[in-house]
ZANUKOL-674238 format. One record per atom (N, C-alpha, C, O, CB): residue number from 1; residue in three letters; atom name; x, y, z. Coordinates in steps of 0.02 Angstrom, whole numbers, plus 50000, padded with zeros to 5 digits. Glycine has a CB too. Layout:
BEGIN
   num   residuo   atomo       x       y       z
   NUM       ALA      CA       X       Y       Z
...
END
This chain:
BEGIN
   num   residuo   atomo       x       y       z
     1       MET       N   49223   49572   49502
     1       MET      CA   49270   49537   49533
     1       MET       C   49218   49465   49499
     1       MET       O   49252   49417   49484
     1       MET      CB   49285   49557   49629
     2       GLU       N   49169   49460   49492
     2       GLU      CA   49176   49388   49475
     2       GLU       C   49205   49353   49395
     2       GLU       O   49202   49295   49375
     2       GLU      CB   49104   49365   49488
     3       LEU       N   49238   49431   49351
     3       LEU      CA   49262   49390   49300
     3       LEU       C   49341   49397   49341
     3       LEU       O   49368   49452   49331
     3       LEU      CB   49248   49422   49208
     4       HIS       N   49362   49371   49365
     4       HIS      CA   49445   49374   49386
     4       HIS       C   49439   49306   49456
     4       HIS       O   49486   49281   49487
     4       HIS      CB   49478   49481   49426
     5       VAL       N   49382   49296   49461
     5       VAL      CA   49346   49226   49485
     5       VAL       C   49381   49173   49469
     5       VAL       O   49427   49135   49487
     5       VAL      CB   49278   49211   49455
     6       TYR       N   49308   49195   49394
     6       TYR      CA   49318   49168   49338
     6       TYR       C   49393   49136   49305
     6       TYR       O   49422   49082   49305
     6       TYR      CB   49292   49216   49304
     7       GLN       N   49403   49190   49284
     7       GLN      CA   49509   49185   49280
     7       GLN       C   49548   49136   49293
     7       GLN       O   49578   49094   49259
     7       GLN      CB   49551   49225   49328
     8       ILE       N   49542   49155   49376
     8       ILE      CA   49591   49107   49414
     8       ILE       C   49555   49020   49385
     8       ILE       O   49573   48975   49346
     8       ILE      CB   49584   49125   49521
     9       SER       N   49486   49037   49440
     9       SER      CA   49474   48953   49393
     9       SER       C   49453   48932   49328
     9       SER       O   49404   48895   49327
     9       SER      CB   49426   48914   49420
    10       SER       N   49470   48941   49296
    10       SER      CA   49457   48922   49242
    10       SER       C   49533   48902   49205
    10       SER       O   49541   48891   49145
    10       SER      CB   49413   48976   49212
    11       ILE       N   49588   48900   49260
    11       ILE      CA   49662   48893   49259
    11       ILE       C   49669   48834   49310
    11       ILE       O   49687   48775   49300
    11       ILE      CB   49706   48965   49282
    12       ALA       N   49646   48872   49376
    12       ALA      CA   49672   48799   49419
    12       ALA       C   49629   48723   49361
    12       ALA       O   49652   48668   49346
    12       ALA      CB   49623   48802   49535
    13       ASP       N   49558   48758   49341
    13       ASP      CA   49552   48689   49322
    13       ASP       C   49564   48661   49279
    13       ASP       O   49532   48609   49272
    13       ASP      CB   49514   48671   49323
    14       LEU       N   49609   48676   49233
    14       LEU      CA   49628   48635   49176
    14       LEU       C   49682   48567   49203
    14       LEU       O   49727   48564   49244
    14       LEU      CB   49667   48690   49118
    15       ASP       N   49657   48527   49164
    15       ASP      CA   49713   48448   49204
    15       ASP       C   49796   48447   49194
    15       ASP       O   49822   48416   49147
    15       ASP      CB   49690   48358   49156
    16       ALA       N   49816   48467   49221
    16       ALA      CA   49906   48475   49241
    16       ALA       C   49917   48456   49214
    16       ALA       O   49948   48487   49171
    16       ALA      CB   49950   48459   49289
    17       THR       N   49902   48371   49202
    17       THR      CA   49973   48356   49135
    17       THR       C   49977   48380   49054
    17       THR       O   50025   48397   49019
    17       THR      CB   49977   48270   49120
    18       GLN       N   49901   48374   49039
    18       GLN      CA   49907   48405   48976
    18       GLN       C   49919   48482   48959
    18       GLN       O   49928   48497   48900
    18       GLN      CB   49854   48389   48948
    19       LEU       N   49920   48532   49012
    19       LEU      CA   49941   48572   49007
    19       LEU       C   50044   48581   49018
    19       LEU       O   50086   48614   48986
    19       LEU      CB   49892   48598   49045
    20       ALA       N   50049   48544   49065
    20       ALA      CA   50114   48519   49061
    20       ALA       C   50138   48501   49003
    20       ALA       O   50195   48515   48984
    20       ALA      CB   50122   48471   49095
    21       ASP       N   50096   48470   48972
    21       ASP      CA   50130   48430   48896
    21       ASP       C   50152   48462   48850
    21       ASP       O   50204   48464   48818
    21       ASP      CB   50086   48390   48855
    22       LEU       N   50048   48522   48851
    22       LEU      CA   50098   48573   48796
    22       LEU       C   50153   48642   48796
    22       LEU       O   50185   48666   48749
    22       LEU      CB   50053   48599   48758
    23       LEU       N   50149   48668   48887
    23       LEU      CA   50191   48684   48882
    23       LEU       C   50289   48668   48867
    23       LEU       O   50342   48695   48852
    23       LEU      CB   50166   48701   48912
    24       ARG       N   50260   48608   48885
    24       ARG      CA   50347   48593   48864
    24       ARG       C   50331   48597   48807
    24       ARG       O   50365   48644   48784
    24       ARG      CB   50393   48520   48882
    25       SER       N   50303   48578   48773
    25       SER      CA   50298   48537   48693
    25       SER       C   50333   48622   48648
    25       SER       O   50373   48628   48602
    25       SER      CB   50175   48503   48661
    26       THR       N   50298   48674   48688
    26       THR      CA   50314   48743   48667
    26       THR       C   50371   48777   48657
    26       THR       O   50399   48810   48613
    26       THR      CB   50292   48777   48701
    27       ASP       N   50381   48755   48718
    27       ASP      CA   50462   48783   48765
    27       ASP       C   50441   48854   48798
    27       ASP       O   50449   48910   48774
    27       ASP      CB   50548   48803   48701
    28       HIS       N   50405   48832   48868
    28       HIS      CA   50374   48882   48914
    28       HIS       C   50389   48856   49009
    28       HIS       O   50367   48868   49065
    28       HIS      CB   50277   48882   48887
    29       THR       N   50435   48818   48977
    29       THR      CA   50444   48769   49034
    29       THR       C   50439   48813   49099
    29       THR       O   50421   48793   49155
    29       THR      CB   50518   48728   49029
    30       ASN       N   50456   48874   49083
    30       ASN      CA   50441   48907   49126
    30       ASN       C   50393   48921   49159
    30       ASN       O   50388   48947   49215
    30       ASN      CB   50453   48938   49116
    31       LEU       N   50349   48899   49115
    31       LEU      CA   50250   48937   49165
    31       LEU       C   50223   48877   49174
    31       LEU       O   50167   48860   49156
    31       LEU      CB   50170   48996   49109
    32       LEU       N   50290   48825   49218
    32       LEU      CA   50243   48765   49226
    32       LEU       C   50207   48755   49286
    32       LEU       O   50225   48810   49307
    32       LEU      CB   50276   48708   49217
    33       PHE       N   50171   48732   49333
    33       PHE      CA   50138   48743   49393
    33       PHE       C   50173   48681   49403
    33       PHE       O   50195   48639   49364
    33       PHE      CB   50055   48754   49402
    34       SER       N   50170   48690   49514
    34       SER      CA   50178   48616   49520
    34       SER       C   50115   48628   49564
    34       SER       O   50075   48670   49584
    34       SER      CB   50255   48576   49553
    35       GLN       N   50131   48567   49567
    35       GLN      CA   50055   48520   49616
    35       GLN       C   50045   48576   49672
    35       GLN       O   49984   48584   49678
    35       GLN      CB   50080   48419   49670
    36       ARG       N   50082   48624   49720
    36       ARG      CA   50092   48675   49749
    36       ARG       C   50071   48700   49722
    36       ARG       O   50011   48699   49737
    36       ARG      CB   50134   48694   49765
    37       ASP       N   50085   48749   49656
    37       ASP      CA   50054   48815   49630
    37       ASP       C   49951   48796   49623
    37       ASP       O   49904   48835   49632
    37       ASP      CB   50103   48834   49534
    38       ILE       N   49951   48725   49604
    38       ILE      CA   49856   48746   49594
    38       ILE       C   49827   48733   49651
    38       ILE       O   49770   48751   49663
    38       ILE      CB   49804   48700   49536
    39       ALA       N   49858   48705   49688
    39       ALA      CA   49810   48707   49763
    39       ALA       C   49805   48748   49803
    39       ALA       O   49764   48749   49849
    39       ALA      CB   49819   48668   49807
    40       VAL       N   49875   48816   49781
    40       VAL      CA   49853   48875   49811
    40       VAL       C   49797   48932   49774
    40       VAL       O   49766   48983   49790
    40       VAL      CB   49917   48907   49823
    41       LEU       N   49808   48882   49705
    41       LEU      CA   49753   48933   49654
    41       LEU       C   49674   48907   49679
    41       LEU       O   49625   48926   49712
    41       LEU      CB   49765   48914   49547
    42       ARG       N   49688   48874   49656
    42       ARG      CA   49608   48804   49668
    42       ARG       C   49576   48857   49771
    42       ARG       O   49521   48876   49788
    42       ARG      CB   49671   48645   49694
    43       GLU       N   49624   48859   49797
    43       GLU      CA   49620   48880   49858
    43       GLU       C   49593   48955   49877
    43       GLU       O   49569   48977   49929
    43       GLU      CB   49680   48871   49879
    44       LEU       N   49609   48995   49795
    44       LEU      CA   49608   49064   49812
    44       LEU       C   49574   49040   49788
    44       LEU       O   49577   48985   49816
    44       LEU      CB   49641   49122   49806
    45       VAL       N   49525   49035   49743
    45       VAL      CA   49472   49018   49679
    45       VAL       C   49420   49006   49764
    45       VAL       O   49359   49009   49764
    45       VAL      CB   49495   48922   49599
    46       ASP       N   49450   48996   49814
    46       ASP      CA   49359   48963   49862
    46       ASP       C   49352   49013   49893
    46       ASP       O   49297   49021   49920
    46       ASP      CB   49350   48889   49928
    47       ILE       N   49415   49076   49902
    47       ILE      CA   49357   49101   49954
    47       ILE       C   49383   49142   49902
    47       ILE       O   49441   49138   49923
    47       ILE      CB   49349   49114   50048
    48       LEU       N   49389   49182   49844
    48       LEU      CA   49365   49255   49803
    48       LEU       C   49293   49223   49744
    48       LEU       O   49269   49239   49690
    48       LEU      CB   49455   49296   49740
    49       ARG       N   49282   49167   49802
    49       ARG      CA   49198   49149   49759
    49       ARG       C   49137   49155   49800
    49       ARG       O   49078   49156   49784
    49       ARG      CB   49187   49064   49732
    50       SER       N   49182   49162   49887
    50       SER      CA   49121   49193   49942
    50       SER       C   49138   49258   49923
    50       SER       O   49092   49286   49894
    50       SER      CB   49125   49177   50035
    51       LEU       N   49197   49296   49932
    51       LEU      CA   49175   49367   49909
    51       LEU       C   49119   49398   49835
    51       LEU       O   49070   49435   49837
    51       LEU      CB   49247   49395   49898
    52       SER       N   49146   49368   49783
    52       SER      CA   49104   49372   49714
    52       SER       C   49076   49355   49718
    52       SER       O   49063   49355   49658
    52       SER      CB   49108   49359   49662
    53       GLU       N   49011   49312   49753
    53       GLU      CA   48952   49311   49774
    53       GLU       C   48924   49360   49817
    53       GLU       O   48873   49386   49795
    53       GLU      CB   48945   49261   49796
    54       ALA       N   48950   49383   49884
    54       ALA      CA   48922   49425   49913
    54       ALA       C   48894   49490   49880
    54       ALA       O   48838   49513   49880
    54       ALA      CB   48958   49434   49955
    55       THR       N   48973   49519   49841
    55       THR      CA   48962   49554   49824
    55       THR       C   48896   49553   49731
    55       THR       O   48835   49555   49735
    55       THR      CB   49030   49574   49837
    56       GLU       N   48908   49553   49712
    56       GLU      CA   48877   49517   49651
    56       GLU       C   48789   49548   49653
    56       GLU       O   48761   49592   49619
    56       GLU      CB   48886   49416   49663
    57       LEU       N   48749   49474   49743
    57       LEU      CA   48720   49507   49774
    57       LEU       C   48705   49575   49811
    57       LEU       O   48650   49596   49793
    57       LEU      CB   48723   49481   49789
    58       VAL       N   48738   49618   49861
    58       VAL      CA   48727   49682   49856
    58       VAL       C   48713   49721   49837
    58       VAL       O   48675   49763   49859
    58       VAL      CB   48742   49699   49859
    59       GLN       N   48766   49715   49744
    59       GLN      CA   48773   49759   49714
    59       GLN       C   48683   49786   49687
    59       GLN       O   48662   49844   49692
    59       GLN      CB   48830   49736   49662
    60       GLY       N   48647   49738   49663
    60       GLY      CA   48608   49741   49647
    60       GLY       C   48575   49783   49569
    60       GLY       O   48622   49792   49531
    60       GLY      CB   48600   49750   49698
    61       GLN       N   48554   49790   49560
    61       GLN      CA   48538   49799   49456
    61       GLN       C   48579   49877   49483
    61       GLN       O   48617   49901   49440
    61       GLN      CB   48410   49806   49401
    62       SER       N   48574   49915   49547
    62       SER      CA   48623   49997   49542
    62       SER       C   48648   50009   49614
    62       SER       O   48702   50033   49631
    62       SER      CB   48568   50082   49516
    63       TYR       N   48601   49988   49653
    63       TYR      CA   48597   50000   49740
    63       TYR       C   48611   49948   49776
    63       TYR       O   48577   49900   49761
    63       TYR      CB   48529   50020   49770
    64       ALA       N   48636   49943   49803
    64       ALA      CA   48622   49864   49856
    64       ALA       C   48554   49869   49879
    64       ALA       O   48527   49908   49840
    64       ALA      CB   48675   49854   49938
    65       THR       N   48530   49858   49904
    65       THR      CA   48458   49854   49967
    65       THR       C   48500   49799   50039
    65       THR       O   48545   49757   50032
    65       THR      CB   48356   49791   49916
    66       THR       N   48464   49820   50104
    66       THR      CA   48450   49816   50138
    66       THR       C   48437   49747   50156
    66       THR       O   48455   49723   50210
    66       THR      CB   48422   49853   50138
    67       GLY       N   48399   49708   50102
    67       GLY      CA   48358   49657   50142
    67       GLY       C   48407   49584   50117
    67       GLY       O   48399   49525   50133
    67       GLY      CB   48259   49657   50115
    68       CYS       N   48481   49628   50054
    68       CYS      CA   48531   49601   50023
    68       CYS       C   48582   49576   50078
    68       CYS       O   48605   49522   50097
    68       CYS      CB   48558   49649   49975
    69       VAL       N   48588   49655   50095
    69       VAL      CA   48671   49639   50145
    69       VAL       C   48679   49609   50202
    69       VAL       O   48730   49579   50219
    69       VAL      CB   48707   49698   50169
    70       VAL       N   48618   49619   50242
    70       VAL      CA   48603   49576   50284
    70       VAL       C   48642   49527   50308
    70       VAL       O   48690   49517   50345
    70       VAL      CB   48562   49556   50268
    71       PRO       N   48574   49480   50245
    71       PRO      CA   48582   49410   50242
    71       PRO       C   48680   49415   50187
    71       PRO       O   48733   49409   50218
    71       PRO      CB   48489   49365   50189
    72       SER       N   48680   49421   50145
    72       SER      CA   48766   49449   50148
    72       SER       C   48803   49428   50190
    72       SER       O   48815   49372   50212
    72       SER      CB   48781   49518   50159
    73       VAL       N   48829   49504   50206
    73       VAL      CA   48854   49482   50277
    73       VAL       C   48872   49464   50318
    73       VAL       O   48926   49474   50345
    73       VAL      CB   48853   49476   50296
    74       VAL       N   48809   49419   50337
    74       VAL      CA   48803   49351   50382
    74       VAL       C   48824   49279   50340
    74       VAL       O   48838   49227   50370
    74       VAL      CB   48717   49343   50408
    75       SER       N   48824   49285   50280
    75       SER      CA   48857   49235   50269
    75       SER       C   48913   49239   50232
    75       SER       O   48948   49192   50214
    75       SER      CB   48823   49197   50248
    76       LEU       N   48920   49287   50223
    76       LEU      CA   48991   49286   50227
    76       LEU       C   49050   49269   50280
    76       LEU       O   49103   49240   50270
    76       LEU      CB   48999   49336   50214
    77       HIS       N   49033   49288   50321
    77       HIS      CA   49088   49258   50354
    77       HIS       C   49050   49187   50425
    77       HIS       O   49062   49157   50478
    77       HIS      CB   49136   49340   50394
    78       LYS       N   49009   49197   50378
    78       LYS      CA   49032   49115   50415
    78       LYS       C   49027   49078   50371
    78       LYS       O   48992   49028   50380
    78       LYS      CB   48989   49079   50474
    79       CYS       N   49065   49090   50296
    79       CYS      CA   49090   49060   50272
    79       CYS       C   49162   49059   50267
    79       CYS       O   49191   49014   50236
    79       CYS      CB   49063   49063   50237
    80       LEU       N   49197   49111   50297
    80       LEU      CA   49262   49142   50291
    80       LEU       C   49282   49117   50371
    80       LEU       O   49336   49088   50381
    80       LEU      CB   49262   49235   50270
    81       PHE       N   49246   49127   50413
    81       PHE      CA   49249   49068   50470
    81       PHE       C   49250   49013   50487
    81       PHE       O   49263   48990   50543
    81       PHE      CB   49224   49064   50495
    82       MET       N   49233   48976   50424
    82       MET      CA   49226   48894   50433
    82       MET       C   49297   48889   50384
    82       MET       O   49325   48836   50374
    82       MET      CB   49136   48846   50396
    83       GLN       N   49322   48957   50356
    83       GLN      CA   49386   48946   50300
    83       GLN       C   49444   48929   50347
    83       GLN       O   49481   48881   50338
    83       GLN      CB   49409   49022   50248
    84       THR       N   49451   48979   50408
    84       THR      CA   49531   48933   50426
    84       THR       C   49536   48926   50473
    84       THR       O   49566   48948   50522
    84       THR      CB   49597   48952   50414
    85       THR       N   49490   48877   50452
    85       THR      CA   49529   48793   50507
    85       THR       C   49546   48757   50407
    85       THR       O   49592   48723   50385
    85       THR      CB   49420   48708   50592
    86       THR       N   49500   48778   50382
    86       THR      CA   49523   48712   50300
    86       THR       C   49572   48803   50280
    86       THR       O   49550   48854   50307
    86       THR      CB   49406   48666   50202
    87       VAL       N   49606   48804   50253
    87       VAL      CA   49639   48840   50229
    87       VAL       C   49684   48816   50250
    87       VAL       O   49683   48794   50307
    87       VAL      CB   49630   48894   50232
    88       LYS       N   49755   48811   50201
    88       LYS      CA   49828   48801   50210
    88       LYS       C   49882   48837   50185
    88       LYS       O   49942   48826   50196
    88       LYS      CB   49840   48749   50191
    89       TYR       N   49849   48893   50141
    89       TYR      CA   49897   48908   50109
    89       TYR       C   49889   49001   50118
    89       TYR       O   49937   49038   50129
    89       TYR      CB   49893   48869   50033
    90       HIS       N   49807   49025   50108
    90       HIS      CA   49793   49077   50127
    90       HIS       C   49783   49130   50212
    90       HIS       O   49752   49181   50229
    90       HIS      CB   49751   49066   50095
    91       GLY       N   49807   49102   50229
    91       GLY      CA   49768   49112   50324
    91       GLY       C   49774   49170   50311
    91       GLY       O   49721   49198   50300
    91       GLY      CB   49809   49084   50414
    92       ALA       N   49826   49205   50306
    92       ALA      CA   49827   49282   50300
    92       ALA       C   49791   49278   50292
    92       ALA       O   49752   49279   50339
    92       ALA      CB   49856   49324   50268
    93       LEU       N   49758   49269   50212
    93       LEU      CA   49683   49343   50207
    93       LEU       C   49674   49339   50190
    93       LEU       O   49670   49366   50135
    93       LEU      CB   49660   49401   50202
    94       VAL       N   49639   49255   50236
    94       VAL      CA   49525   49253   50240
    94       VAL       C   49537   49263   50335
    94       VAL       O   49488   49254   50371
    94       VAL      CB   49456   49120   50203
    95       ASN       N   49609   49282   50365
    95       ASN      CA   49604   49319   50441
    95       ASN       C   49601   49383   50420
    95       ASN       O   49545   49404   50433
    95       ASN      CB   49668   49309   50499
    96       ALA       N   49633   49423   50394
    96       ALA      CA   49618   49503   50390
    96       ALA       C   49535   49523   50311
    96       ALA       O   49511   49574   50288
    96       ALA      CB   49726   49549   50357
    97       LEU       N   49524   49448   50299
    97       LEU      CA   49440   49467   50265
    97       LEU       C   49395   49462   50308
    97       LEU       O   49339   49485   50299
    97       LEU      CB   49409   49419   50208
    98       LEU       N   49415   49429   50367
    98       LEU      CA   49384   49446   50439
    98       LEU       C   49379   49470   50464
    98       LEU       O   49333   49468   50504
    98       LEU      CB   49383   49438   50474
    99       GLN       N   49418   49506   50461
    99       GLN      CA   49466   49578   50520
    99       GLN       C   49438   49648   50500
    99       GLN       O   49425   49701   50529
    99       GLN      CB   49575   49588   50500
   100       SER       N   49435   49617   50413
   100       SER      CA   49383   49667   50375
   100       SER       C   49328   49710   50390
   100       SER       O   49321   49772   50393
   100       SER      CB   49355   49637   50339
   101       LEU       N   49267   49631   50406
   101       LEU      CA   49237   49614   50387
   101       LEU       C   49180   49643   50469
   101       LEU       O   49125   49671   50474
   101       LEU      CB   49261   49547   50353
   102       TYR       N   49219   49622   50508
   102       TYR      CA   49239   49660   50609
   102       TYR       C   49233   49734   50604
   102       TYR       O   49189   49771   50626
   102       TYR      CB   49341   49647   50649
   103       GLU       N   49281   49747   50573
   103       GLU      CA   49269   49828   50586
   103       GLU       C   49217   49842   50542
   103       GLU       O   49181   49874   50580
   103       GLU      CB   49332   49880   50570
   104       ARG       N   49199   49842   50507
   104       ARG      CA   49142   49886   50461
   104       ARG       C   49066   49851   50464
   104       ARG       O   49012   49870   50442
   104       ARG      CB   49167   49887   50370
   105       PHE       N   49083   49795   50498
   105       PHE      CA   48976   49759   50525
   105       PHE       C   48974   49735   50583
   105       PHE       O   48930   49696   50600
   105       PHE      CB   48932   49679   50479
   106       ASN       N   49045   49762   50640
   106       ASN      CA   49015   49736   50723
   106       ASN       C   48987   49731   50748
   106       ASN       O   48984   49686   50789
   106       ASN      CB   49016   49742   50763
   107       GLY       N   48934   49790   50734
   107       GLY      CA   48866   49779   50780
   107       GLY       C   48837   49727   50735
   107       GLY       O   48827   49679   50773
   107       GLY      CB   48809   49851   50791
   108       LEU       N   48819   49710   50675
   108       LEU      CA   48787   49674   50664
   108       LEU       C   48808   49578   50662
   108       LEU       O   48772   49529   50651
   108       LEU      CB   48768   49709   50614
   109       LEU       N   48893   49587   50681
   109       LEU      CA   48890   49518   50683
   109       LEU       C   48864   49510   50769
   109       LEU       O   48819   49469   50775
   109       LEU      CB   48972   49481   50658
   110       VAL       N   48878   49533   50812
   110       VAL      CA   48893   49510   50859
   110       VAL       C   48826   49512   50868
   110       VAL       O   48805   49459   50890
   110       VAL      CB   48942   49534   50898
   111       VAL       N   48778   49560   50858
   111       VAL      CA   48678   49535   50848
   111       VAL       C   48698   49451   50862
   111       VAL       O   48703   49410   50908
   111       VAL      CB   48624   49553   50731
   112       MET       N   48706   49457   50772
   112       MET      CA   48714   49376   50772
   112       MET       C   48745   49336   50815
   112       MET       O   48746   49275   50807
   112       MET      CB   48742   49355   50721
END
């Protein structure tokens, strides 16, 4: 997942004016991003980065260790919960991810 986040992040971080000029000069105006498109990408990167970091931690070398799983789940829950109040375009995604966490780790999250 890290590679995908990096790729999307690279696109979202491009200078929009320079990219637009390049696309216009090469007759690729159908690929132009609006300001909204860029905002949607950046918001998606923030959400995916949280998932990517948690995934990296729990994967370990070849298996997940319990010492990494619990803090990762709790941290991911906190991050996603905070994003429910800040996301503008991906609220349904954040809510679905939270619901998935509740379904898989409800006992752990209730205790916390």
